[in-house]
Biotite code that builds the C-alpha atoms (Angstrom):
import biotite.structure as struc

atoms = struc.array([
    struc.Atom([-1.735, 26.032, -24.579], chain_id="A", res_id=1, res_name="UNK", atom_name="CA", element="C"),
    struc.Atom([-1.021, 24.764, -28.070], chain_id="A", res_id=2, res_name="UNK", atom_name="CA", element="C"),
    struc.Atom([2.550, 23.665, -27.327], chain_id="A", res_id=3, res_name="UNK", atom_name="CA", element="C"),
    struc.Atom([1.791, 21.989, -23.982], chain_id="A", res_id=4, res_name="UNK", atom_name="CA", element="C"),
    struc.Atom([2.088, 18.449, -25.327], chain_id="A", res_id=5, res_name="UNK", atom_name="CA", element="C"),
    struc.Atom([3.738, 15.168, -24.398], chain_id="A", res_id=6, res_name="UNK", atom_name="CA", element="C"),
    struc.Atom([4.586, 14.881, -20.702], chain_id="A", res_id=7, res_name="UNK", atom_name="CA", element="C"),
    struc.Atom([3.018, 18.326, -20.076], chain_id="A", res_id=8, res_name="UNK", atom_name="CA", element="C"),
    struc.Atom([-0.337, 17.528, -21.689], chain_id="A", res_id=9, res_name="UNK", atom_name="CA", element="C"),
    struc.Atom([-3.610, 17.304, -19.806], chain_id="A", res_id=10, res_name="UNK", atom_name="CA", element="C"),
    struc.Atom([-6.264, 19.457, -18.133], chain_id="A", res_id=11, res_name="UNK", atom_name="CA", element="C"),
    struc.Atom([-5.442, 18.484, -14.515], chain_id="A", res_id=12, res_name="UNK", atom_name="CA", element="C"),
    struc.Atom([-2.076, 19.259, -12.874], chain_id="A", res_id=13, res_name="UNK", atom_name="CA", element="C"),
    struc.Atom([-2.612, 16.639, -10.154], chain_id="A", res_id=14, res_name="UNK", atom_name="CA", element="C"),
    struc.Atom([-2.998, 13.914, -12.767], chain_id="A", res_id=15, res_name="UNK", atom_name="CA", element="C"),
    struc.Atom([0.166, 15.128, -14.490], chain_id="A", res_id=16, res_name="UNK", atom_name="CA", element="C"),
    struc.Atom([1.998, 15.073, -11.144], chain_id="A", res_id=17, res_name="UNK", atom_name="CA", element="C"),
    struc.Atom([0.734, 11.555, -10.433], chain_id="A", res_id=18, res_name="UNK", atom_name="CA", element="C"),
    struc.Atom([1.991, 10.383, -13.833], chain_id="A", res_id=19, res_name="UNK", atom_name="CA", element="C"),
    struc.Atom([5.402, 11.993, -13.365], chain_id="A", res_id=20, res_name="UNK", atom_name="CA", element="C"),
    struc.Atom([5.750, 10.348, -9.954], chain_id="A", res_id=21, res_name="UNK", atom_name="CA", element="C"),
    struc.Atom([4.726, 7.002, -11.480], chain_id="A", res_id=22, res_name="UNK", atom_name="CA", element="C"),
    struc.Atom([7.404, 7.479, -14.155], chain_id="A", res_id=23, res_name="UNK", atom_name="CA", element="C"),
    struc.Atom([9.979, 8.260, -11.460], chain_id="A", res_id=24, res_name="UNK", atom_name="CA", element="C"),
    struc.Atom([9.202, 5.109, -9.476], chain_id="A", res_id=25, res_name="UNK", atom_name="CA", element="C"),
    struc.Atom([10.499, 3.124, -12.469], chain_id="A", res_id=26, res_name="UNK", atom_name="CA", element="C"),
    struc.Atom([13.757, 5.060, -12.859], chain_id="A", res_id=27, res_name="UNK", atom_name="CA", element="C"),
    struc.Atom([14.783, 6.755, -9.608], chain_id="A", res_id=28, res_name="UNK", atom_name="CA", element="C"),
    struc.Atom([17.085, 4.615, -7.485], chain_id="A", res_id=29, res_name="UNK", atom_name="CA", element="C"),
    struc.Atom([16.055, 5.897, -4.041], chain_id="A", res_id=30, res_name="UNK", atom_name="CA", element="C"),
    struc.Atom([12.905, 7.557, -2.701], chain_id="A", res_id=31, res_name="UNK", atom_name="CA", element="C"),
    struc.Atom([11.255, 8.889, -5.874], chain_id="A", res_id=32, res_name="UNK", atom_name="CA", element="C"),
    struc.Atom([8.689, 10.536, -3.582], chain_id="A", res_id=33, res_name="UNK", atom_name="CA", element="C"),
    struc.Atom([11.276, 12.589, -1.648], chain_id="A", res_id=34, res_name="UNK", atom_name="CA", element="C"),
    struc.Atom([10.433, 16.297, -1.508], chain_id="A", res_id=35, res_name="UNK", atom_name="CA", element="C"),
    struc.Atom([12.527, 19.220, -0.330], chain_id="A", res_id=36, res_name="UNK", atom_name="CA", element="C"),
    struc.Atom([9.978, 20.869, 1.960], chain_id="A", res_id=37, res_name="UNK", atom_name="CA", element="C"),
    struc.Atom([10.392, 24.549, 2.788], chain_id="A", res_id=38, res_name="UNK", atom_name="CA", element="C"),
    struc.Atom([8.827, 26.374, 5.743], chain_id="A", res_id=39, res_name="UNK", atom_name="CA", element="C"),
    struc.Atom([9.532, 29.658, 7.518], chain_id="A", res_id=40, res_name="UNK", atom_name="CA", element="C"),
    struc.Atom([9.951, 30.393, 11.207], chain_id="A", res_id=41, res_name="UNK", atom_name="CA", element="C"),
    struc.Atom([8.248, 33.196, 13.129], chain_id="A", res_id=42, res_name="UNK", atom_name="CA", element="C"),
    struc.Atom([10.963, 35.628, 12.017], chain_id="A", res_id=43, res_name="UNK", atom_name="CA", element="C"),
    struc.Atom([10.579, 34.729, 8.344], chain_id="A", res_id=44, res_name="UNK", atom_name="CA", element="C"),
    struc.Atom([13.824, 32.736, 8.134], chain_id="A", res_id=45, res_name="UNK", atom_name="CA", element="C"),
    struc.Atom([13.345, 29.693, 5.869], chain_id="A", res_id=46, res_name="UNK", atom_name="CA", element="C"),
    struc.Atom([14.053, 26.072, 6.696], chain_id="A", res_id=47, res_name="UNK", atom_name="CA", element="C"),
    struc.Atom([14.241, 23.242, 4.178], chain_id="A", res_id=48, res_name="UNK", atom_name="CA", element="C"),
    struc.Atom([14.513, 19.476, 4.654], chain_id="A", res_id=49, res_name="UNK", atom_name="CA", element="C"),
    struc.Atom([13.750, 16.239, 2.833], chain_id="A", res_id=50, res_name="UNK", atom_name="CA", element="C"),
    struc.Atom([10.374, 14.618, 3.566], chain_id="A", res_id=51, res_name="UNK", atom_name="CA", element="C"),
    struc.Atom([8.565, 11.743, 1.872], chain_id="A", res_id=52, res_name="UNK", atom_name="CA", element="C"),
    struc.Atom([5.432, 12.669, -0.050], chain_id="A", res_id=53, res_name="UNK", atom_name="CA", element="C"),
    struc.Atom([2.859, 9.992, 0.711], chain_id="A", res_id=54, res_name="UNK", atom_name="CA", element="C"),
    struc.Atom([-0.082, 10.860, -1.519], chain_id="A", res_id=55, res_name="UNK", atom_name="CA", element="C"),
    struc.Atom([-1.130, 13.031, -4.428], chain_id="A", res_id=56, res_name="UNK", atom_name="CA", element="C"),
    struc.Atom([-4.873, 13.442, -4.003], chain_id="A", res_id=57, res_name="UNK", atom_name="CA", element="C"),
    struc.Atom([-7.342, 14.970, -6.461], chain_id="A", res_id=58, res_name="UNK", atom_name="CA", element="C"),
    struc.Atom([-6.652, 18.430, -5.054], chain_id="A", res_id=59, res_name="UNK", atom_name="CA", element="C"),
    struc.Atom([-3.728, 18.222, -2.610], chain_id="A", res_id=60, res_name="UNK", atom_name="CA", element="C"),
    struc.Atom([-0.330, 16.760, -1.701], chain_id="A", res_id=61, res_name="UNK", atom_name="CA", element="C"),
    struc.Atom([-0.044, 14.859, 1.600], chain_id="A", res_id=62, res_name="UNK", atom_name="CA", element="C"),
    struc.Atom([2.946, 14.133, 3.850], chain_id="A", res_id=63, res_name="UNK", atom_name="CA", element="C"),
    struc.Atom([3.359, 13.105, 7.495], chain_id="A", res_id=64, res_name="UNK", atom_name="CA", element="C"),
    struc.Atom([5.477, 14.292, 10.396], chain_id="A", res_id=65, res_name="UNK", atom_name="CA", element="C"),
    struc.Atom([5.731, 14.937, 14.118], chain_id="A", res_id=66, res_name="UNK", atom_name="CA", element="C"),
    struc.Atom([3.566, 17.984, 14.857], chain_id="A", res_id=67, res_name="UNK", atom_name="CA", element="C"),
    struc.Atom([5.963, 19.039, 17.624], chain_id="A", res_id=68, res_name="UNK", atom_name="CA", element="C"),
    struc.Atom([8.976, 19.063, 15.288], chain_id="A", res_id=69, res_name="UNK", atom_name="CA", element="C"),
    struc.Atom([10.350, 22.340, 13.982], chain_id="A", res_id=70, res_name="UNK", atom_name="CA", element="C"),
    struc.Atom([8.666, 21.848, 10.619], chain_id="A", res_id=71, res_name="UNK", atom_name="CA", element="C"),
    struc.Atom([5.404, 20.844, 12.290], chain_id="A", res_id=72, res_name="UNK", atom_name="CA", element="C"),
    struc.Atom([5.373, 23.972, 14.412], chain_id="A", res_id=73, res_name="UNK", atom_name="CA", element="C"),
    struc.Atom([6.325, 26.210, 11.496], chain_id="A", res_id=74, res_name="UNK", atom_name="CA", element="C"),
    struc.Atom([3.630, 24.700, 9.291], chain_id="A", res_id=75, res_name="UNK", atom_name="CA", element="C"),
    struc.Atom([1.018, 25.219, 11.999], chain_id="A", res_id=76, res_name="UNK", atom_name="CA", element="C"),
    struc.Atom([2.187, 28.779, 12.636], chain_id="A", res_id=77, res_name="UNK", atom_name="CA", element="C"),
    struc.Atom([2.300, 30.011, 9.035], chain_id="A", res_id=78, res_name="UNK", atom_name="CA", element="C"),
    struc.Atom([-0.210, 27.736, 7.351], chain_id="A", res_id=79, res_name="UNK", atom_name="CA", element="C"),
    struc.Atom([1.939, 27.858, 4.212], chain_id="A", res_id=80, res_name="UNK", atom_name="CA", element="C"),
    struc.Atom([4.681, 25.763, 2.618], chain_id="A", res_id=81, res_name="UNK", atom_name="CA", element="C"),
    struc.Atom([6.500, 24.998, -0.599], chain_id="A", res_id=82, res_name="UNK", atom_name="CA", element="C"),
    struc.Atom([8.333, 21.959, -1.909], chain_id="A", res_id=83, res_name="UNK", atom_name="CA", element="C"),
    struc.Atom([10.180, 20.627, -4.910], chain_id="A", res_id=84, res_name="UNK", atom_name="CA", element="C"),
    struc.Atom([10.293, 17.099, -6.325], chain_id="A", res_id=85, res_name="UNK", atom_name="CA", element="C"),
    struc.Atom([13.437, 16.555, -8.391], chain_id="A", res_id=86, res_name="UNK", atom_name="CA", element="C"),
    struc.Atom([14.299, 13.451, -10.398], chain_id="A", res_id=87, res_name="UNK", atom_name="CA", element="C"),
    struc.Atom([17.796, 13.261, -11.881], chain_id="A", res_id=88, res_name="UNK", atom_name="CA", element="C"),
    struc.Atom([16.915, 10.073, -13.744], chain_id="A", res_id=89, res_name="UNK", atom_name="CA", element="C"),
    struc.Atom([14.142, 11.864, -15.645], chain_id="A", res_id=90, res_name="UNK", atom_name="CA", element="C"),
    struc.Atom([15.666, 15.371, -15.655], chain_id="A", res_id=91, res_name="UNK", atom_name="CA", element="C"),
    struc.Atom([12.353, 16.718, -14.386], chain_id="A", res_id=92, res_name="UNK", atom_name="CA", element="C"),
    struc.Atom([11.088, 18.585, -11.366], chain_id="A", res_id=93, res_name="UNK", atom_name="CA", element="C"),
    struc.Atom([7.823, 19.821, -9.877], chain_id="A", res_id=94, res_name="UNK", atom_name="CA", element="C"),
    struc.Atom([7.624, 22.910, -7.676], chain_id="A", res_id=95, res_name="UNK", atom_name="CA", element="C"),
    struc.Atom([4.571, 23.460, -5.461], chain_id="A", res_id=96, res_name="UNK", atom_name="CA", element="C"),
    struc.Atom([3.468, 26.371, -3.239], chain_id="A", res_id=97, res_name="UNK", atom_name="CA", element="C"),
    struc.Atom([0.317, 26.723, -1.196], chain_id="A", res_id=98, res_name="UNK", atom_name="CA", element="C"),
    struc.Atom([-1.519, 26.494, 2.098], chain_id="A", res_id=99, res_name="UNK", atom_name="CA", element="C"),
    struc.Atom([-1.404, 23.607, 4.561], chain_id="A", res_id=100, res_name="UNK", atom_name="CA", element="C"),
    struc.Atom([-3.886, 22.054, 6.956], chain_id="A", res_id=101, res_name="UNK", atom_name="CA", element="C"),
    struc.Atom([-3.528, 19.127, 9.330], chain_id="A", res_id=102, res_name="UNK", atom_name="CA", element="C"),
    struc.Atom([-4.648, 15.632, 8.362], chain_id="A", res_id=103, res_name="UNK", atom_name="CA", element="C"),
    struc.Atom([-5.109, 14.039, 11.777], chain_id="A", res_id=104, res_name="UNK", atom_name="CA", element="C"),
    struc.Atom([-8.236, 11.968, 11.243], chain_id="A", res_id=105, res_name="UNK", atom_name="CA", element="C"),
    struc.Atom([-9.036, 8.579, 9.775], chain_id="A", res_id=106, res_name="UNK", atom_name="CA", element="C"),
    struc.Atom([-6.747, 9.006, 6.765], chain_id="A", res_id=107, res_name="UNK", atom_name="CA", element="C"),
    struc.Atom([-3.795, 9.614, 9.079], chain_id="A", res_id=108, res_name="UNK", atom_name="CA", element="C"),
    struc.Atom([-4.842, 6.641, 11.234], chain_id="A", res_id=109, res_name="UNK", atom_name="CA", element="C"),
    struc.Atom([-4.978, 4.378, 8.191], chain_id="A", res_id=110, res_name="UNK", atom_name="CA", element="C"),
    struc.Atom([-1.583, 5.492, 6.942], chain_id="A", res_id=111, res_name="UNK", atom_name="CA", element="C"),
    struc.Atom([-0.032, 4.989, 10.384], chain_id="A", res_id=112, res_name="UNK", atom_name="CA", element="C"),
    struc.Atom([-1.487, 1.465, 10.531], chain_id="A", res_id=113, res_name="UNK", atom_name="CA", element="C"),
    struc.Atom([0.139, 0.670, 7.168], chain_id="A", res_id=114, res_name="UNK", atom_name="CA", element="C"),
    struc.Atom([3.638, 1.393, 8.522], chain_id="A", res_id=115, res_name="UNK", atom_name="CA", element="C"),
    struc.Atom([5.988, -1.220, 9.917], chain_id="A", res_id=116, res_name="UNK", atom_name="CA", element="C"),
    struc.Atom([5.932, -1.803, 13.662], chain_id="A", res_id=117, res_name="UNK", atom_name="CA", element="C"),
    struc.Atom([9.433, -0.337, 13.939], chain_id="A", res_id=118, res_name="UNK", atom_name="CA", element="C"),
    struc.Atom([8.311, 2.865, 12.216], chain_id="A", res_id=119, res_name="UNK", atom_name="CA", element="C"),
    struc.Atom([5.231, 3.082, 14.432], chain_id="A", res_id=120, res_name="UNK", atom_name="CA", element="C"),
    struc.Atom([7.344, 2.791, 17.565], chain_id="A", res_id=121, res_name="UNK", atom_name="CA", element="C"),
    struc.Atom([9.857, 5.223, 16.127], chain_id="A", res_id=122, res_name="UNK", atom_name="CA", element="C"),
    struc.Atom([7.136, 7.837, 15.809], chain_id="A", res_id=123, res_name="UNK", atom_name="CA", element="C"),
    struc.Atom([6.421, 7.440, 19.525], chain_id="A", res_id=124, res_name="UNK", atom_name="CA", element="C"),
    struc.Atom([10.070, 7.405, 20.580], chain_id="A", res_id=125, res_name="UNK", atom_name="CA", element="C"),
    struc.Atom([11.445, 10.360, 18.631], chain_id="A", res_id=126, res_name="UNK", atom_name="CA", element="C"),
    struc.Atom([11.070, 13.816, 20.117], chain_id="A", res_id=127, res_name="UNK", atom_name="CA", element="C"),
    struc.Atom([11.810, 15.147, 16.677], chain_id="A", res_id=128, res_name="UNK", atom_name="CA", element="C"),
    struc.Atom([14.065, 18.223, 16.403], chain_id="A", res_id=129, res_name="UNK", atom_name="CA", element="C"),
    struc.Atom([14.759, 18.224, 20.162], chain_id="A", res_id=130, res_name="UNK", atom_name="CA", element="C"),
    struc.Atom([18.285, 17.761, 21.585], chain_id="A", res_id=131, res_name="UNK", atom_name="CA", element="C"),
    struc.Atom([19.212, 14.108, 22.157], chain_id="A", res_id=132, res_name="UNK", atom_name="CA", element="C"),
    struc.Atom([21.809, 12.968, 24.724], chain_id="A", res_id=133, res_name="UNK", atom_name="CA", element="C"),
    struc.Atom([22.919, 9.954, 22.670], chain_id="A", res_id=134, res_name="UNK", atom_name="CA", element="C"),
    struc.Atom([21.733, 7.323, 20.215], chain_id="A", res_id=135, res_name="UNK", atom_name="CA", element="C"),
    struc.Atom([21.740, 4.890, 23.150], chain_id="A", res_id=136, res_name="UNK", atom_name="CA", element="C"),
    struc.Atom([19.121, 7.045, 24.865], chain_id="A", res_id=137, res_name="UNK", atom_name="CA", element="C"),
    struc.Atom([16.928, 6.903, 21.767], chain_id="A", res_id=138, res_name="UNK", atom_name="CA", element="C"),
    struc.Atom([17.280, 3.127, 21.423], chain_id="A", res_id=139, res_name="UNK", atom_name="CA", element="C"),
    struc.Atom([16.469, 2.650, 25.106], chain_id="A", res_id=140, res_name="UNK", atom_name="CA", element="C"),
    struc.Atom([13.265, 4.623, 24.577], chain_id="A", res_id=141, res_name="UNK", atom_name="CA", element="C"),
    struc.Atom([12.456, 2.484, 21.537], chain_id="A", res_id=142, res_name="UNK", atom_name="CA", element="C"),
    struc.Atom([12.915, -0.714, 23.580], chain_id="A", res_id=143, res_name="UNK", atom_name="CA", element="C"),
    struc.Atom([10.763, 0.579, 26.417], chain_id="A", res_id=144, res_name="UNK", atom_name="CA", element="C"),
    struc.Atom([7.971, 1.734, 24.111], chain_id="A", res_id=145, res_name="UNK", atom_name="CA", element="C"),
    struc.Atom([8.042, -1.539, 22.170], chain_id="A", res_id=146, res_name="UNK", atom_name="CA", element="C"),
    struc.Atom([7.081, -3.316, 25.392], chain_id="A", res_id=147, res_name="UNK", atom_name="CA", element="C"),
    struc.Atom([4.564, -0.649, 26.447], chain_id="A", res_id=148, res_name="UNK", atom_name="CA", element="C"),
    struc.Atom([2.758, -0.219, 23.112], chain_id="A", res_id=149, res_name="UNK", atom_name="CA", element="C"),
    struc.Atom([2.661, -3.846, 21.974], chain_id="A", res_id=150, res_name="UNK", atom_name="CA", element="C"),
    struc.Atom([2.219, -5.142, 18.452], chain_id="A", res_id=151, res_name="UNK", atom_name="CA", element="C"),
    struc.Atom([-0.432, -2.679, 17.296], chain_id="A", res_id=152, res_name="UNK", atom_name="CA", element="C"),
    struc.Atom([0.214, 0.787, 18.760], chain_id="A", res_id=153, res_name="UNK", atom_name="CA", element="C"),
    struc.Atom([-2.235, 3.598, 18.143], chain_id="A", res_id=154, res_name="UNK", atom_name="CA", element="C"),
    struc.Atom([-1.141, 6.708, 16.275], chain_id="A", res_id=155, res_name="UNK", atom_name="CA", element="C"),
    struc.Atom([0.556, 9.239, 18.575], chain_id="A", res_id=156, res_name="UNK", atom_name="CA", element="C"),
    struc.Atom([-1.563, 12.367, 19.114], chain_id="A", res_id=157, res_name="UNK", atom_name="CA", element="C"),
    struc.Atom([1.469, 14.474, 18.197], chain_id="A", res_id=158, res_name="UNK", atom_name="CA", element="C"),
    struc.Atom([2.067, 12.721, 14.864], chain_id="A", res_id=159, res_name="UNK", atom_name="CA", element="C"),
    struc.Atom([0.022, 12.988, 11.688], chain_id="A", res_id=160, res_name="UNK", atom_name="CA", element="C"),
    struc.Atom([-0.313, 14.463, 8.258], chain_id="A", res_id=161, res_name="UNK", atom_name="CA", element="C"),
    struc.Atom([-0.342, 17.775, 6.497], chain_id="A", res_id=162, res_name="UNK", atom_name="CA", element="C"),
    struc.Atom([-2.290, 18.411, 3.328], chain_id="A", res_id=163, res_name="UNK", atom_name="CA", element="C"),
    struc.Atom([-0.839, 21.071, 1.012], chain_id="A", res_id=164, res_name="UNK", atom_name="CA", element="C"),
    struc.Atom([-3.412, 22.657, -1.305], chain_id="A", res_id=165, res_name="UNK", atom_name="CA", element="C"),
    struc.Atom([-1.463, 24.497, -3.998], chain_id="A", res_id=166, res_name="UNK", atom_name="CA", element="C"),
    struc.Atom([-1.944, 27.947, -5.429], chain_id="A", res_id=167, res_name="UNK", atom_name="CA", element="C"),
    struc.Atom([0.947, 27.282, -7.791], chain_id="A", res_id=168, res_name="UNK", atom_name="CA", element="C"),
    struc.Atom([2.428, 24.181, -9.435], chain_id="A", res_id=169, res_name="UNK", atom_name="CA", element="C"),
    struc.Atom([5.325, 24.354, -11.860], chain_id="A", res_id=170, res_name="UNK", atom_name="CA", element="C"),
    struc.Atom([6.400, 21.493, -14.105], chain_id="A", res_id=171, res_name="UNK", atom_name="CA", element="C"),
    struc.Atom([9.989, 21.641, -15.398], chain_id="A", res_id=172, res_name="UNK", atom_name="CA", element="C"),
    struc.Atom([11.811, 19.405, -17.847], chain_id="A", res_id=173, res_name="UNK", atom_name="CA", element="C"),
    struc.Atom([15.437, 19.650, -18.917], chain_id="A", res_id=174, res_name="UNK", atom_name="CA", element="C"),
    struc.Atom([16.066, 20.903, -22.423], chain_id="A", res_id=175, res_name="UNK", atom_name="CA", element="C"),
    struc.Atom([19.146, 20.984, -24.680], chain_id="A", res_id=176, res_name="UNK", atom_name="CA", element="C"),
    struc.Atom([21.535, 23.912, -24.171], chain_id="A", res_id=177, res_name="UNK", atom_name="CA", element="C"),
    struc.Atom([19.669, 24.800, -20.928], chain_id="A", res_id=178, res_name="UNK", atom_name="CA", element="C"),
    struc.Atom([16.581, 25.735, -22.941], chain_id="A", res_id=179, res_name="UNK", atom_name="CA", element="C"),
    struc.Atom([14.285, 23.990, -20.491], chain_id="A", res_id=180, res_name="UNK", atom_name="CA", element="C"),
    struc.Atom([10.513, 23.613, -20.727], chain_id="A", res_id=181, res_name="UNK", atom_name="CA", element="C"),
    struc.Atom([8.560, 25.156, -17.837], chain_id="A", res_id=182, res_name="UNK", atom_name="CA", element="C"),
    struc.Atom([4.810, 25.452, -17.338], chain_id="A", res_id=183, res_name="UNK", atom_name="CA", element="C"),
    struc.Atom([3.300, 27.165, -14.300], chain_id="A", res_id=184, res_name="UNK", atom_name="CA", element="C"),
    struc.Atom([-0.246, 26.435, -13.166], chain_id="A", res_id=185, res_name="UNK", atom_name="CA", element="C"),
    struc.Atom([-1.507, 29.208, -10.888], chain_id="A", res_id=186, res_name="UNK", atom_name="CA", element="C"),
    struc.Atom([-4.687, 30.421, -9.210], chain_id="A", res_id=187, res_name="UNK", atom_name="CA", element="C"),
    struc.Atom([-5.460, 33.079, -6.621], chain_id="A", res_id=188, res_name="UNK", atom_name="CA", element="C"),
    struc.Atom([-8.005, 30.976, -4.706], chain_id="A", res_id=189, res_name="UNK", atom_name="CA", element="C"),
    struc.Atom([-8.742, 27.263, -4.717], chain_id="A", res_id=190, res_name="UNK", atom_name="CA", element="C"),
    struc.Atom([-12.203, 27.635, -6.258], chain_id="A", res_id=191, res_name="UNK", atom_name="CA", element="C"),
    struc.Atom([-10.801, 29.388, -9.342], chain_id="A", res_id=192, res_name="UNK", atom_name="CA", element="C"),
    struc.Atom([-9.752, 27.724, -12.563], chain_id="A", res_id=193, res_name="UNK", atom_name="CA", element="C"),
    struc.Atom([-6.050, 27.279, -13.193], chain_id="A", res_id=194, res_name="UNK", atom_name="CA", element="C"),
    struc.Atom([-4.124, 29.675, -15.417], chain_id="A", res_id=195, res_name="UNK", atom_name="CA", element="C"),
    struc.Atom([-1.321, 27.922, -17.305], chain_id="A", res_id=196, res_name="UNK", atom_name="CA", element="C"),
    struc.Atom([1.698, 29.942, -18.416], chain_id="A", res_id=197, res_name="UNK", atom_name="CA", element="C"),
    struc.Atom([4.809, 28.848, -20.274], chain_id="A", res_id=198, res_name="UNK", atom_name="CA", element="C"),
    struc.Atom([7.877, 30.319, -18.562], chain_id="A", res_id=199, res_name="UNK", atom_name="CA", element="C"),
    struc.Atom([11.261, 31.165, -19.991], chain_id="A", res_id=200, res_name="UNK", atom_name="CA", element="C"),
    struc.Atom([14.001, 28.710, -18.992], chain_id="A", res_id=201, res_name="UNK", atom_name="CA", element="C"),
])
């Protein structure tokens, strides 16, 4: 579109998203890659929580979690998700909707290996979303697993990634007098070209 210039310019929404995230890493105080991830349960009731986005690939967004957690089960059940990245320091946000598939192969292994030992053990110790008797119980499990798993634990079979392939990406930037700039990239199926539409604030 003729007026899609400046921070909105470019033929590839993933490249734009990568650039916005790079901008945010210079200005956002904490976790510039934090996303509010939304899923739905079997009854259609939504859940939302903060998760760290770990990669923006050429055609997808990737994050990691415990597959047995509530979000992991809901993602597997519905195969769909949405999230928003919001940066107060930049007064920008990105909204994404699409389908999800598991990333539980070599890419997930490599990411797990890049984590600190404490985070690796934490992935083993946490029965995410399940009731917990006390923090002492959790820390006892961490201590036990630290001895059992050693200095280089393998990735837990119940922990890995999800890759979200979007059908819709919206870029939003704050404007004066609440006259914001919004551009929505949309497509019915992944093989189609994107349609870009300017939206009213």
